[in-house]
C-alpha positions in Angstrom: 124.2 135.0 122.0 120.5 135.4 121.6 118.8 132.1 120.6 115.0 132.1 119.8 114.2 128.2 120.3 111.1 126.9 118.9 109.4 123.8 119.4 107.2 122.0 116.5 105.5 118.6 116.3 105.6 117.1 112.8 103.0 114.7 112.0 104.1 111.9 109.6 101.5 109.8 107.7 103.4 106.4 107.9 104.3 104.9 111.2 108.1 105.1 111.6 109.9 102.1 112.2 113.2 102.1 114.5 115.5 101.8 111.6 113.9 104.8 109.8 113.5 107.0 113.0 117.4 106.4 113.6 118.4 107.3 109.9 115.8 110.3 110.4 117.4 111.3 113.8 121.0 111.4 112.3 119.5 113.6 109.5 117.9 116.1 111.9 121.0 116.2 114.4 123.0 117.0 111.7 121.1 120.0 110.8 123.0 122.9 112.9 119.7 124.3 113.8 118.1 121.6 115.4 118.6 121.4 119.0 116.7 118.3 119.9 114.6 115.6 118.1 112.5 112.9 119.7 109.4 110.8 118.9 106.4 111.3 121.1 106.3 108.6 123.3 103.5 105.8 122.0 103.2 107.9 118.9 105.3 106.5 116.0 104.0 109.0 113.8 104.7 112.1 115.7 108.2 113.8 116.0 109.2 116.8 118.4 111.8 119.1 117.0 113.3 121.9 118.8 115.3 124.2 116.6 116.9 127.9 116.6 114.6 129.9 114.9 117.2 132.5 113.8 119.1 129.7 111.7 116.2 128.0 109.9 112.6 127.8 109.4 110.2 125.0 110.5 109.2 124.3 107.1 112.9 124.1 105.8 113.4 121.0 108.2 110.7 119.1 106.4 113.3 118.4 103.7 114.4 115.4 106.3 111.3 113.7 106.0 110.8 114.3 102.2 114.3 112.9 101.6 113.1 109.2 103.1 110.0 109.2 101.4 108.0 110.0 104.4 104.8 112.5 104.1 105.2 115.0 106.9 103.5 118.1 107.9 104.0 120.9 110.5 101.4 120.8 113.4 103.2 123.4 115.7 103.0 123.7 119.4 
C-alpha cells in the first residue's frame, strides 16, 4: 500500500472550548482519510490534521468545521 500522508494546519476564527474540540475530534476521526487530529498546544484556534491525500483533499475536510458553525481556513504546512 502506498500512502501519501499530508499534514495541514487549520486556523479557526473562534477559540474552541473543550466540548467543541471533542465533538470536532470525533467528527474528524470518523473520516477514513484522517490519520491524526490534534490541537496546537496553547493555541485553541489551530488544529493539526494528518490525512491520506490519496483518499481526500484537504479542502474536503473543512466540512467538519463548517458543520459545527466554525469559520476555518487551511494554512498548510
